[in-house]
VMD Tcl script that builds the backbone (N, CA, C; Angstrom):
set m [mol new atoms 531]
animate dup $m
set s [atomselect $m all]
$s set {name element resname resid chain x y z} {
  {N N MET 1 A 17.157 -26.935 38.742}
  {CA C MET 1 A 16.275 -27.127 37.552}
  {C C MET 1 A 17.099 -27.491 36.377}
  {N N GLU 2 A 16.640 -28.423 35.574}
  {CA C GLU 2 A 17.324 -28.868 34.398}
  {C C GLU 2 A 17.034 -27.909 33.295}
  {N N VAL 3 A 18.036 -27.508 32.566}
  {CA C VAL 3 A 17.847 -26.713 31.412}
  {C C VAL 3 A 17.770 -27.589 30.156}
  {N N ILE 4 A 16.760 -27.428 29.432}
  {CA C ILE 4 A 16.672 -28.298 28.221}
  {C C ILE 4 A 16.922 -27.478 27.018}
  {N N GLU 5 A 17.796 -27.914 26.142}
  {CA C GLU 5 A 18.272 -27.225 24.969}
  {C C GLU 5 A 17.621 -27.921 23.837}
  {N N PRO 6 A 16.650 -27.297 23.172}
  {CA C PRO 6 A 15.991 -28.039 21.987}
  {C C PRO 6 A 16.943 -27.924 20.772}
  {N N ASN 7 A 16.854 -29.048 19.947}
  {CA C ASN 7 A 17.596 -28.976 18.684}
  {C C ASN 7 A 16.879 -28.008 17.778}
  {N N ARG 8 A 17.489 -27.512 16.762}
  {CA C ARG 8 A 16.947 -26.622 15.737}
  {C C ARG 8 A 15.707 -27.261 15.188}
  {N N GLY 9 A 14.591 -26.495 15.145}
  {CA C GLY 9 A 13.392 -27.016 14.564}
  {C C GLY 9 A 12.582 -27.831 15.461}
  {N N GLU 10 A 13.048 -28.305 16.632}
  {CA C GLU 10 A 12.380 -29.111 17.447}
  {C C GLU 10 A 11.423 -28.344 18.362}
  {N N VAL 11 A 10.185 -28.750 18.562}
  {CA C VAL 11 A 9.279 -28.072 19.416}
  {C C VAL 11 A 9.294 -28.794 20.771}
  {N N VAL 12 A 9.589 -28.028 21.827}
  {CA C VAL 12 A 9.665 -28.614 23.123}
  {C C VAL 12 A 8.554 -27.902 23.944}
  {N N SER 13 A 7.622 -28.713 24.467}
  {CA C SER 13 A 6.594 -28.080 25.306}
  {C C SER 13 A 6.634 -28.745 26.607}
  {N N HIS 14 A 6.125 -27.963 27.655}
  {CA C HIS 14 A 6.129 -28.372 29.026}
  {C C HIS 14 A 4.736 -28.257 29.577}
  {N N ASP 15 A 4.202 -29.348 30.071}
  {CA C ASP 15 A 2.933 -29.305 30.712}
  {C C ASP 15 A 2.944 -28.683 32.093}
  {N N ASP 16 A 4.018 -28.846 32.755}
  {CA C ASP 16 A 4.174 -28.377 34.189}
  {C C ASP 16 A 5.255 -27.354 34.132}
  {N N LEU 17 A 4.945 -26.081 34.494}
  {CA C LEU 17 A 5.956 -25.069 34.421}
  {C C LEU 17 A 6.420 -24.733 35.762}
  {N N LYS 18 A 6.174 -25.537 36.824}
  {CA C LYS 18 A 6.665 -25.230 38.160}
  {C C LYS 18 A 8.139 -25.083 38.154}
  {N N GLY 19 A 8.559 -23.947 38.733}
  {CA C GLY 19 A 10.012 -23.761 38.828}
  {C C GLY 19 A 10.558 -22.969 37.699}
  {N N PHE 20 A 9.750 -22.678 36.631}
  {CA C PHE 20 A 10.176 -21.971 35.454}
  {C C PHE 20 A 10.045 -20.521 35.743}
  {N N GLN 21 A 11.061 -19.734 35.416}
  {CA C GLN 21 A 10.957 -18.223 35.480}
  {C C GLN 21 A 10.772 -17.905 34.010}
  {N N VAL 22 A 9.638 -17.277 33.689}
  {CA C VAL 22 A 9.245 -17.042 32.291}
  {C C VAL 22 A 9.389 -15.532 31.986}
  {N N LEU 23 A 10.061 -15.186 30.951}
  {CA C LEU 23 A 10.233 -13.853 30.490}
  {C C LEU 23 A 9.337 -13.785 29.206}
  {N N HIS 24 A 8.259 -13.026 29.257}
  {CA C HIS 24 A 7.409 -12.827 28.108}
  {C C HIS 24 A 8.037 -11.796 27.174}
  {N N ILE 25 A 8.214 -12.149 25.906}
  {CA C ILE 25 A 8.825 -11.215 24.931}
  {C C ILE 25 A 7.779 -10.928 23.874}
  {N N ALA 26 A 7.581 -9.621 23.542}
  {CA C ALA 26 A 6.664 -9.192 22.525}
  {C C ALA 26 A 7.278 -8.111 21.695}
  {N N ASP 27 A 6.738 -8.002 20.503}
  {CA C ASP 27 A 7.274 -6.975 19.612}
  {C C ASP 27 A 6.684 -5.593 19.886}
  {N N LEU 28 A 5.324 -5.602 20.289}
  {CA C LEU 28 A 4.675 -4.303 20.499}
  {C C LEU 28 A 3.698 -4.406 21.706}
  {N N LEU 29 A 3.752 -3.478 22.537}
  {CA C LEU 29 A 2.871 -3.385 23.678}
  {C C LEU 29 A 1.967 -2.183 23.473}
  {N N THR 30 A 0.691 -2.402 23.584}
  {CA C THR 30 A -0.258 -1.360 23.475}
  {C C THR 30 A -1.012 -1.337 24.933}
  {N N GLU 31 A -2.174 -1.859 25.002}
  {CA C GLU 31 A -2.894 -2.005 26.234}
  {C C GLU 31 A -2.483 -3.191 27.068}
  {N N GLY 32 A -1.838 -4.094 26.525}
  {CA C GLY 32 A -1.333 -5.308 27.194}
  {C C GLY 32 A -2.513 -6.370 27.412}
  {N N ASN 33 A -3.618 -6.229 26.614}
  {CA C ASN 33 A -4.721 -7.167 26.738}
  {C C ASN 33 A -4.388 -8.624 26.413}
  {N N SER 34 A -3.496 -8.884 25.559}
  {CA C SER 34 A -3.079 -10.263 25.267}
  {C C SER 34 A -2.316 -10.881 26.359}
  {N N CYS 35 A -1.790 -10.029 27.222}
  {CA C CYS 35 A -1.001 -10.480 28.396}
  {C C CYS 35 A -1.872 -10.714 29.612}
  {N N TYR 36 A -2.762 -9.707 29.837}
  {CA C TYR 36 A -3.689 -9.811 30.954}
  {C C TYR 36 A -4.942 -8.910 30.648}
  {N N ARG 37 A -6.096 -9.508 30.952}
  {CA C ARG 37 A -7.336 -8.765 30.915}
  {C C ARG 37 A -8.283 -9.521 31.825}
  {N N GLN 38 A -9.272 -8.651 32.385}
  {CA C GLN 38 A -10.260 -9.288 33.238}
  {C C GLN 38 A -11.612 -8.877 32.693}
  {N N ASP 39 A -12.448 -9.851 32.457}
  {CA C ASP 39 A -13.776 -9.598 31.947}
  {C C ASP 39 A -14.595 -8.869 32.986}
  {N N PRO 40 A -15.076 -7.614 32.683}
  {CA C PRO 40 A -15.854 -6.885 33.638}
  {C C PRO 40 A -17.074 -7.544 34.224}
  {N N GLY 41 A -17.713 -8.339 33.342}
  {CA C GLY 41 A -18.952 -8.991 33.748}
  {C C GLY 41 A -18.710 -10.241 34.584}
  {N N THR 42 A -17.792 -11.026 34.242}
  {CA C THR 42 A -17.592 -12.291 34.992}
  {C C THR 42 A -16.441 -12.236 35.929}
  {N N GLY 43 A -15.473 -11.273 35.751}
  {CA C GLY 43 A -14.302 -11.235 36.543}
  {C C GLY 43 A -13.203 -12.242 36.097}
  {N N GLU 44 A -13.498 -13.031 35.042}
  {CA C GLU 44 A -12.544 -14.065 34.585}
  {C C GLU 44 A -11.263 -13.369 34.026}
  {N N GLU 45 A -10.166 -13.874 34.487}
  {CA C GLU 45 A -8.875 -13.377 34.039}
  {C C GLU 45 A -8.399 -14.237 32.893}
  {N N THR 46 A -7.947 -13.630 31.825}
  {CA C THR 46 A -7.378 -14.326 30.687}
  {C C THR 46 A -6.146 -13.601 30.207}
  {N N GLY 47 A -5.417 -14.251 29.306}
  {CA C GLY 47 A -4.165 -13.682 28.740}
  {C C GLY 47 A -3.023 -14.604 29.134}
  {N N TRP 48 A -1.784 -14.238 28.597}
  {CA C TRP 48 A -0.635 -15.066 28.749}
  {C C TRP 48 A -0.174 -15.131 30.271}
  {N N VAL 49 A -0.302 -14.091 31.019}
  {CA C VAL 49 A 0.166 -14.061 32.377}
  {C C VAL 49 A -0.662 -14.950 33.249}
  {N N PRO 50 A -1.965 -14.980 33.253}
  {CA C PRO 50 A -2.683 -15.880 34.083}
  {C C PRO 50 A -2.550 -17.307 33.592}
  {N N TYR 51 A -2.449 -17.487 32.280}
  {CA C TYR 51 A -2.307 -18.825 31.759}
  {C C TYR 51 A -1.003 -19.477 32.192}
  {N N LEU 52 A 0.052 -18.766 32.102}
  {CA C LEU 52 A 1.346 -19.241 32.484}
  {C C LEU 52 A 1.427 -19.444 33.995}
  {N N ARG 53 A 0.883 -18.662 34.738}
  {CA C ARG 53 A 0.902 -18.790 36.201}
  {C C ARG 53 A 0.056 -19.981 36.624}
  {N N GLN 54 A -1.086 -20.174 35.914}
  {CA C GLN 54 A -1.885 -21.421 36.154}
  {C C GLN 54 A -1.098 -22.719 35.980}
  {N N GLN 55 A -0.101 -22.660 35.055}
  {CA C GLN 55 A 0.768 -23.786 34.798}
  {C C GLN 55 A 1.927 -23.899 35.717}
  {N N GLY 56 A 2.063 -22.960 36.661}
  {CA C GLY 56 A 3.095 -22.983 37.651}
  {C C GLY 56 A 4.212 -22.036 37.418}
  {N N ALA 57 A 4.262 -21.325 36.312}
  {CA C ALA 57 A 5.422 -20.508 36.028}
  {C C ALA 57 A 5.430 -19.198 36.852}
  {N N ASP 58 A 6.598 -18.655 37.081}
  {CA C ASP 58 A 6.715 -17.406 37.694}
  {C C ASP 58 A 6.987 -16.365 36.580}
  {N N VAL 59 A 6.016 -15.499 36.472}
  {CA C VAL 59 A 6.054 -14.393 35.353}
  {C C VAL 59 A 6.105 -13.061 36.050}
  {N N THR 60 A 7.265 -12.398 35.937}
  {CA C THR 60 A 7.436 -11.104 36.603}
  {C C THR 60 A 7.953 -10.063 35.616}
  {N N ASP 61 A 8.262 -10.425 34.372}
  {CA C ASP 61 A 8.831 -9.368 33.494}
  {C C ASP 61 A 8.289 -9.635 32.052}
  {N N LEU 62 A 8.157 -8.497 31.370}
  {CA C LEU 62 A 7.871 -8.590 29.901}
  {C C LEU 62 A 8.818 -7.693 29.197}
  {N N MET 63 A 9.459 -8.216 28.139}
  {CA C MET 63 A 10.361 -7.459 27.278}
  {C C MET 63 A 9.653 -7.119 25.999}
  {N N THR 64 A 9.592 -5.960 25.598}
  {CA C THR 64 A 8.993 -5.481 24.360}
  {C C THR 64 A 9.945 -4.573 23.577}
  {N N VAL 65 A 9.925 -4.797 22.213}
  {CA C VAL 65 A 10.778 -3.928 21.390}
  {C C VAL 65 A 10.121 -2.528 21.464}
  {N N VAL 66 A 8.808 -2.398 21.201}
  {CA C VAL 66 A 8.149 -1.094 21.078}
  {C C VAL 66 A 6.992 -0.996 22.068}
  {N N THR 67 A 6.847 0.147 22.693}
  {CA C THR 67 A 5.603 0.398 23.480}
  {C C THR 67 A 4.980 1.669 22.872}
  {N N ARG 68 A 3.666 1.623 22.784}
  {CA C ARG 68 A 2.869 2.798 22.370}
  {C C ARG 68 A 2.432 3.608 23.539}
  {N N LEU 69 A 2.769 3.151 24.792}
  {CA C LEU 69 A 2.435 3.945 25.960}
  {C C LEU 69 A 0.931 4.097 26.034}
  {N N GLN 70 A 0.135 2.983 25.826}
  {CA C GLN 70 A -1.249 3.034 25.833}
  {C C GLN 70 A -1.907 2.363 27.064}
  {N N GLY 71 A -1.150 2.302 28.154}
  {CA C GLY 71 A -1.736 1.691 29.365}
  {C C GLY 71 A -1.215 0.262 29.630}
  {N N GLY 72 A -0.519 -0.367 28.694}
  {CA C GLY 72 A -0.048 -1.693 28.971}
  {C C GLY 72 A 0.863 -1.846 30.177}
  {N N GLU 73 A 1.721 -0.814 30.310}
  {CA C GLU 73 A 2.658 -0.920 31.501}
  {C C GLU 73 A 1.856 -0.981 32.779}
  {N N GLU 74 A 0.801 -0.049 32.872}
  {CA C GLU 74 A 0.045 0.012 34.129}
  {C C GLU 74 A -0.813 -1.254 34.279}
  {N N ASN 75 A -1.313 -1.770 33.152}
  {CA C ASN 75 A -2.101 -3.018 33.266}
  {C C ASN 75 A -1.269 -4.150 33.823}
  {N N LEU 76 A -0.064 -4.340 33.259}
  {CA C LEU 76 A 0.819 -5.357 33.655}
  {C C LEU 76 A 1.370 -5.197 35.135}
  {N N ALA 77 A 1.653 -3.902 35.374}
  {CA C ALA 77 A 2.170 -3.596 36.723}
  {C C ALA 77 A 1.077 -4.029 37.813}
  {N N SER 78 A -0.173 -3.888 37.449}
  {CA C SER 78 A -1.246 -4.304 38.444}
  {C C SER 78 A -1.216 -5.780 38.700}
  {N N GLN 79 A -0.459 -6.497 37.868}
  {CA C GLN 79 A -0.335 -7.905 38.035}
  {C C GLN 79 A 1.025 -8.323 38.517}
  {N N GLY 80 A 1.809 -7.402 38.897}
  {CA C GLY 80 A 3.213 -7.671 39.331}
  {C C GLY 80 A 4.214 -8.000 38.256}
  {N N VAL 81 A 3.916 -7.489 37.057}
  {CA C VAL 81 A 4.816 -7.707 35.904}
  {C C VAL 81 A 5.446 -6.360 35.520}
  {N N THR 82 A 6.745 -6.381 35.444}
  {CA C THR 82 A 7.516 -5.148 35.069}
  {C C THR 82 A 7.796 -5.214 33.621}
  {N N THR 83 A 7.492 -4.096 32.849}
  {CA C THR 83 A 7.780 -4.086 31.466}
  {C C THR 83 A 9.131 -3.373 31.187}
  {N N HIS 84 A 9.827 -3.899 30.164}
  {CA C HIS 84 A 11.078 -3.321 29.761}
  {C C HIS 84 A 10.985 -3.082 28.217}
  {N N SER 85 A 11.069 -1.871 27.780}
  {CA C SER 85 A 10.898 -1.504 26.368}
  {C C SER 85 A 12.130 -0.826 25.748}
  {N N PHE 86 A 12.439 -1.139 24.517}
  {CA C PHE 86 A 13.509 -0.481 23.881}
  {C C PHE 86 A 13.099 0.847 23.226}
  {N N VAL 87 A 11.914 0.887 22.617}
  {CA C VAL 87 A 11.493 2.113 21.888}
  {C C VAL 87 A 10.118 2.512 22.346}
  {N N PRO 88 A 10.060 3.655 23.153}
  {CA C PRO 88 A 8.730 4.199 23.509}
  {C C PRO 88 A 8.215 5.207 22.455}
  {N N ILE 89 A 7.003 4.941 21.971}
  {CA C ILE 89 A 6.423 5.917 21.025}
  {C C ILE 89 A 5.861 7.021 21.806}
  {N N ASN 90 A 6.750 7.983 22.171}
  {CA C ASN 90 A 6.354 9.124 22.964}
  {C C ASN 90 A 6.385 10.421 22.142}
  {N N VAL 91 A 6.178 11.516 22.712}
  {CA C VAL 91 A 6.077 12.857 21.953}
  {C C VAL 91 A 7.430 13.059 21.240}
  {N N GLU 92 A 8.511 12.842 21.908}
  {CA C GLU 92 A 9.829 13.109 21.299}
  {C C GLU 92 A 9.987 12.249 20.117}
  {N N PHE 93 A 9.670 10.956 20.214}
  {CA C PHE 93 A 9.781 10.004 19.030}
  {C C PHE 93 A 8.943 10.551 17.904}
  {N N LEU 94 A 7.661 10.881 18.149}
  {CA C LEU 94 A 6.751 11.283 17.077}
  {C C LEU 94 A 7.278 12.616 16.496}
  {N N GLU 95 A 7.747 13.515 17.234}
  {CA C GLU 95 A 8.271 14.812 16.724}
  {C C GLU 95 A 9.399 14.596 15.749}
  {N N GLN 96 A 10.196 13.553 16.010}
  {CA C GLN 96 A 11.394 13.289 15.123}
  {C C GLN 96 A 11.099 12.386 13.918}
  {N N HIS 97 A 10.075 11.522 14.060}
  {CA C HIS 97 A 9.869 10.501 13.084}
  {C C HIS 97 A 8.619 10.505 12.349}
  {N N SER 98 A 7.673 11.349 12.652}
  {CA C SER 98 A 6.366 11.339 12.040}
  {C C SER 98 A 6.336 12.431 10.929}
  {N N ASN 99 A 5.616 12.100 9.804}
  {CA C ASN 99 A 5.450 13.052 8.755}
  {C C ASN 99 A 4.379 14.120 9.113}
  {N N ASN 100 A 3.601 13.888 10.128}
  {CA C ASN 100 A 2.609 14.775 10.595}
  {C C ASN 100 A 2.634 14.678 12.095}
  {N N PRO 101 A 3.643 15.321 12.806}
  {CA C PRO 101 A 3.741 15.147 14.210}
  {C C PRO 101 A 2.549 15.521 15.064}
  {N N GLY 102 A 1.922 16.712 14.701}
  {CA C GLY 102 A 0.727 17.135 15.514}
  {C C GLY 102 A -0.379 16.155 15.499}
  {N N ARG 103 A -0.725 15.629 14.399}
  {CA C ARG 103 A -1.822 14.604 14.260}
  {C C ARG 103 A -1.408 13.302 15.034}
  {N N ALA 104 A -0.090 12.863 14.761}
  {CA C ALA 104 A 0.398 11.673 15.406}
  {C C ALA 104 A 0.396 11.747 16.975}
  {N N ILE 105 A 0.790 12.951 17.443}
  {CA C ILE 105 A 0.853 13.162 18.896}
  {C C ILE 105 A -0.585 13.201 19.425}
  {N N ASP 106 A -1.515 13.880 18.769}
  {CA C ASP 106 A -2.896 13.870 19.291}
  {C C ASP 106 A -3.455 12.442 19.281}
  {N N TYR 107 A -3.097 11.682 18.256}
  {CA C TYR 107 A -3.674 10.319 18.230}
  {C C TYR 107 A -3.044 9.418 19.331}
  {N N ALA 108 A -1.677 9.561 19.498}
  {CA C ALA 108 A -0.964 8.780 20.521}
  {C C ALA 108 A -1.465 9.115 21.948}
  {N N LEU 109 A -1.877 10.332 22.138}
  {CA C LEU 109 A -2.352 10.698 23.499}
  {C C LEU 109 A -3.824 10.315 23.704}
  {N N ASP 110 A -4.497 10.009 22.631}
  {CA C ASP 110 A -5.933 9.628 22.674}
  {C C ASP 110 A -6.276 8.563 23.611}
  {N N PRO 111 A -5.562 7.489 23.683}
  {CA C PRO 111 A -6.004 6.379 24.619}
  {C C PRO 111 A -5.894 6.843 26.107}
  {N N LEU 112 A -5.197 7.913 26.343}
  {CA C LEU 112 A -5.073 8.438 27.702}
  {C C LEU 112 A -6.257 9.383 27.983}
  {N N THR 113 A -7.061 9.697 26.979}
  {CA C THR 113 A -8.261 10.535 27.199}
  {C C THR 113 A -9.427 9.598 27.284}
  {N N SER 114 A -10.497 10.119 27.871}
  {CA C SER 114 A -11.677 9.188 27.935}
  {C C SER 114 A -12.869 10.021 27.389}
  {N N PRO 115 A -13.529 9.420 26.509}
  {CA C PRO 115 A -13.476 8.127 25.900}
  {C C PRO 115 A -12.961 8.180 24.470}
  {N N GLY 116 A -11.690 8.449 24.270}
  {CA C GLY 116 A -11.052 8.456 22.891}
  {C C GLY 116 A -11.458 9.673 22.135}
  {N N ILE 117 A -11.316 10.840 22.732}
  {CA C ILE 117 A -11.800 12.067 22.130}
  {C C ILE 117 A -11.267 12.324 20.742}
  {N N TRP 118 A -9.941 12.096 20.467}
  {CA C TRP 118 A -9.395 12.334 19.166}
  {C C TRP 118 A -10.047 11.410 18.163}
  {N N SER 119 A -9.949 10.067 18.465}
  {CA C SER 119 A -10.544 9.059 17.597}
  {C C SER 119 A -11.989 9.330 17.220}
  {N N GLU 120 A -12.790 9.706 18.202}
  {CA C GLU 120 A -14.163 9.902 17.962}
  {C C GLU 120 A -14.391 11.113 17.069}
  {N N GLY 121 A -13.670 12.182 17.342}
  {CA C GLY 121 A -13.719 13.378 16.485}
  {C C GLY 121 A -13.311 13.053 15.035}
  {N N TYR 122 A -12.155 12.343 14.891}
  {CA C TYR 122 A -11.729 11.921 13.570}
  {C C TYR 122 A -12.825 11.154 12.871}
  {N N LEU 123 A -13.436 10.171 13.561}
  {CA C LEU 123 A -14.503 9.297 12.905}
  {C C LEU 123 A -15.720 10.118 12.508}
  {N N ARG 124 A -16.094 10.997 13.351}
  {CA C ARG 124 A -17.258 11.874 13.019}
  {C C ARG 124 A -17.027 12.689 11.804}
  {N N ASP 125 A -15.770 13.251 11.733}
  {CA C ASP 125 A -15.440 14.072 10.635}
  {C C ASP 125 A -15.118 13.316 9.300}
  {N N ASN 126 A -14.471 12.193 9.434}
  {CA C ASN 126 A -13.945 11.469 8.256}
  {C C ASN 126 A -14.536 10.125 7.938}
  {N N GLY 127 A -15.333 9.562 8.939}
  {CA C GLY 127 A -15.771 8.172 8.728}
  {C C GLY 127 A -14.676 7.171 8.923}
  {N N ALA 128 A -14.996 5.927 8.508}
  {CA C ALA 128 A -14.019 4.844 8.763}
  {C C ALA 128 A -13.710 4.030 7.423}
  {N N LEU 129 A -13.915 4.671 6.301}
  {CA C LEU 129 A -13.633 3.952 5.014}
  {C C LEU 129 A -12.189 3.506 4.907}
  {N N ALA 130 A -11.294 4.216 5.440}
  {CA C ALA 130 A -9.894 3.830 5.458}
  {C C ALA 130 A -9.644 2.527 6.110}
  {N N LEU 131 A -10.556 2.048 6.904}
  {CA C LEU 131 A -10.386 0.764 7.703}
  {C C LEU 131 A -11.067 -0.456 7.050}
  {N N VAL 132 A -11.621 -0.278 5.888}
  {CA C VAL 132 A -12.329 -1.382 5.198}
  {C C VAL 132 A -11.526 -2.628 5.186}
  {N N LYS 133 A -10.264 -2.504 4.862}
  {CA C LYS 133 A -9.372 -3.666 4.719}
  {C C LYS 133 A -9.247 -4.562 6.045}
  {N N ALA 134 A -9.512 -3.862 7.117}
  {CA C ALA 134 A -9.437 -4.528 8.386}
  {C C ALA 134 A -10.600 -5.511 8.557}
  {N N PHE 135 A -11.617 -5.399 7.748}
  {CA C PHE 135 A -12.780 -6.265 7.880}
  {C C PHE 135 A -12.684 -7.495 6.928}
  {N N ASP 136 A -11.470 -7.671 6.270}
  {CA C ASP 136 A -11.347 -8.851 5.403}
  {C C ASP 136 A -11.447 -10.155 6.263}
  {N N PRO 137 A -12.395 -10.940 5.919}
  {CA C PRO 137 A -12.525 -12.207 6.721}
  {C C PRO 137 A -11.302 -13.099 6.609}
  {N N ALA 138 A -10.518 -12.950 5.614}
  {CA C ALA 138 A -9.335 -13.844 5.493}
  {C C ALA 138 A -8.208 -13.470 6.557}
  {N N ALA 139 A -8.391 -12.206 7.080}
  {CA C ALA 139 A -7.389 -11.726 8.039}
  {C C ALA 139 A -7.462 -12.552 9.305}
  {N N LYS 140 A -8.651 -13.007 9.724}
  {CA C LYS 140 A -8.947 -13.816 10.903}
  {C C LYS 140 A -8.311 -13.107 12.119}
  {N N ASP 141 A -8.687 -11.778 12.177}
  {CA C ASP 141 A -8.187 -10.947 13.288}
  {C C ASP 141 A -9.385 -10.242 13.886}
  {N N ASP 142 A -9.470 -10.131 15.128}
  {CA C ASP 142 A -10.650 -9.500 15.861}
  {C C ASP 142 A -10.502 -8.062 15.951}
  {N N ARG 143 A -9.501 -7.404 15.394}
  {CA C ARG 143 A -9.323 -5.971 15.569}
  {C C ARG 143 A -10.500 -5.167 15.006}
  {N N ALA 144 A -11.028 -5.638 13.871}
  {CA C ALA 144 A -12.121 -4.881 13.240}
  {C C ALA 144 A -13.369 -4.991 14.192}
  {N N LEU 145 A -13.619 -6.106 14.727}
  {CA C LEU 145 A -14.761 -6.279 15.643}
  {C C LEU 145 A -14.534 -5.475 16.957}
  {N N LYS 146 A -13.277 -5.462 17.391}
  {CA C LYS 146 A -12.994 -4.699 18.543}
  {C C LYS 146 A -13.227 -3.141 18.343}
  {N N PHE 147 A -12.783 -2.746 17.099}
  {CA C PHE 147 A -13.061 -1.393 16.679}
  {C C PHE 147 A -14.504 -1.054 16.695}
  {N N LEU 148 A -15.337 -1.934 16.092}
  {CA C LEU 148 A -16.759 -1.753 16.087}
  {C C LEU 148 A -17.339 -1.656 17.536}
  {N N GLY 149 A -16.893 -2.489 18.382}
  {CA C GLY 149 A -17.323 -2.456 19.783}
  {C C GLY 149 A -17.084 -1.139 20.364}
  {N N ARG 150 A -15.920 -0.551 20.071}
  {CA C ARG 150 A -15.588 0.756 20.694}
  {C C ARG 150 A -16.298 2.000 19.957}
  {N N TYR 151 A -16.429 1.869 18.661}
  {CA C TYR 151 A -16.814 3.076 17.900}
  {C C TYR 151 A -18.017 3.039 17.098}
  {N N ARG 152 A -18.725 1.906 17.127}
  {CA C ARG 152 A -19.910 1.819 16.327}
  {C C ARG 152 A -20.952 2.926 16.644}
  {N N THR 153 A -21.190 3.158 17.887}
  {CA C THR 153 A -22.106 4.181 18.260}
  {C C THR 153 A -21.754 5.492 17.766}
  {N N VAL 154 A -20.470 5.834 17.792}
  {CA C VAL 154 A -19.969 7.144 17.283}
  {C C VAL 154 A -20.267 7.264 15.825}
  {N N LEU 155 A -19.973 6.141 15.123}
  {CA C LEU 155 A -20.227 6.110 13.619}
  {C C LEU 155 A -21.663 6.271 13.408}
  {N N GLU 156 A -22.535 5.618 14.132}
  {CA C GLU 156 A -24.009 5.623 13.887}
  {C C GLU 156 A -24.432 7.042 14.150}
  {N N ASP 157 A -24.057 7.657 15.350}
  {CA C ASP 157 A -24.571 8.984 15.733}
  {C C ASP 157 A -24.081 10.011 14.655}
  {N N ALA 158 A -22.928 9.828 14.040}
  {CA C ALA 158 A -22.385 10.743 13.024}
  {C C ALA 158 A -22.948 10.500 11.679}
  {N N GLY 159 A -23.803 9.396 11.560}
  {CA C GLY 159 A -24.342 9.023 10.158}
  {C C GLY 159 A -23.245 8.463 9.311}
  {N N ARG 160 A -22.201 7.866 9.875}
  {CA C ARG 160 A -21.089 7.318 9.089}
  {C C ARG 160 A -21.019 5.746 9.139}
  {N N PHE 161 A -21.936 5.091 9.895}
  {CA C PHE 161 A -21.785 3.652 10.016}
  {C C PHE 161 A -22.268 2.984 8.744}
  {N N GLU 162 A -23.345 3.465 8.074}
  {CA C GLU 162 A -23.909 2.824 6.946}
  {C C GLU 162 A -22.841 2.822 5.788}
  {N N GLU 163 A -22.162 3.884 5.629}
  {CA C GLU 163 A -21.150 3.864 4.574}
  {C C GLU 163 A -20.018 2.880 4.776}
  {N N LEU 164 A -19.658 2.633 5.964}
  {CA C LEU 164 A -18.632 1.583 6.262}
  {C C LEU 164 A -19.296 0.241 6.110}
  {N N ALA 165 A -20.510 0.035 6.561}
  {CA C ALA 165 A -21.085 -1.289 6.439}
  {C C ALA 165 A -21.368 -1.618 4.924}
  {N N ASP 166 A -21.767 -0.576 4.129}
  {CA C ASP 166 A -21.954 -0.850 2.692}
  {C C ASP 166 A -20.657 -1.131 1.993}
  {N N ALA 167 A -19.477 -0.456 2.383}
  {CA C ALA 167 A -18.206 -0.689 1.756}
  {C C ALA 167 A -17.725 -2.079 2.100}
  {N N VAL 168 A -17.933 -2.545 3.398}
  {CA C VAL 168 A -17.422 -3.904 3.757}
  {C C VAL 168 A -18.339 -4.937 3.057}
  {N N GLN 169 A -19.605 -4.735 2.927}
  {CA C GLN 169 A -20.500 -5.565 2.210}
  {C C GLN 169 A -20.044 -5.768 0.757}
  {N N GLN 170 A -19.840 -4.601 0.143}
  {CA C GLN 170 A -19.464 -4.587 -1.317}
  {C C GLN 170 A -18.074 -5.196 -1.502}
  {N N THR 171 A -17.144 -4.969 -0.670}
  {CA C THR 171 A -15.779 -5.486 -0.828}
  {C C THR 171 A -15.605 -6.912 -0.466}
  {N N TYR 172 A -16.258 -7.329 0.658}
  {CA C TYR 172 A -16.024 -8.663 1.134}
  {C C TYR 172 A -17.245 -9.560 1.220}
  {N N ASP 173 A -18.414 -9.012 0.820}
  {CA C ASP 173 A -19.655 -9.683 0.920}
  {C C ASP 173 A -19.862 -10.162 2.462}
  {N N ARG 174 A -19.599 -9.171 3.345}
  {CA C ARG 174 A -19.639 -9.431 4.720}
  {C C ARG 174 A -20.486 -8.478 5.362}
  {N N ASP 175 A -21.546 -8.903 6.134}
  {CA C ASP 175 A -22.422 -8.003 6.752}
  {C C ASP 175 A -22.011 -7.683 8.242}
  {N N ILE 176 A -21.727 -6.463 8.500}
  {CA C ILE 176 A -21.276 -6.024 9.787}
  {C C ILE 176 A -22.449 -5.325 10.571}
  {N N ARG 177 A -23.575 -5.334 10.007}
  {CA C ARG 177 A -24.740 -4.654 10.666}
  {C C ARG 177 A -25.146 -5.536 11.814}
}
mol reanalyze $m
mol bondsrecalc $m
mol representation Tube
mol addrep $m
C-alpha cells in the first residue's frame, strides 16, 4: 500500500479505503455513540465505525485521551473495536481531582445505573435551570435535545419542566415545549 504524505494545510481525502488500517482518535469517550450506534426501531447502524467500514477500511482500535467509563468501551467492543485510553475518570481520579468527590462519584456512576437514578433525583430536587445555556440555538449541538429526550418526563413529573421551558423561551426565544 502506498503511503501518501500530505503537504501542510492540504486536505487529502480517499473515496476508497480498501486496505487502510484506520485508528480512530478521540479526545473524550462517553457512550461511544458517535463511533457506533444502532437505531432500536430500524436496526440501522450509524457512526464512524460503520461508515469507515462501508468505505472498505479496517477499524479495530480507538485511541482516546479521556474516558468517562460510561459504556463506550463495551459499545465498541461489541463491534470488535478495542479502546485505548490515557485518563480514565474513575473513582480514584475523582477522589484526587474533584472539589466535591462524593457528588462527582455518584454522578460518574449514574450511567451505570438504570435509569439514571442520580440524575433523575438531582433534576427532581434542583430542576435544570443550570442547563439553559445548552439550549442556545447558536451552539448547533443536539445535546440539549438529547437531554430532553432522556429527562423531559422526569422534569414534567417533578413540576420542573415549565421553569426550564420558560427560561429557554425568555433567554433564546426558543420554544422547547
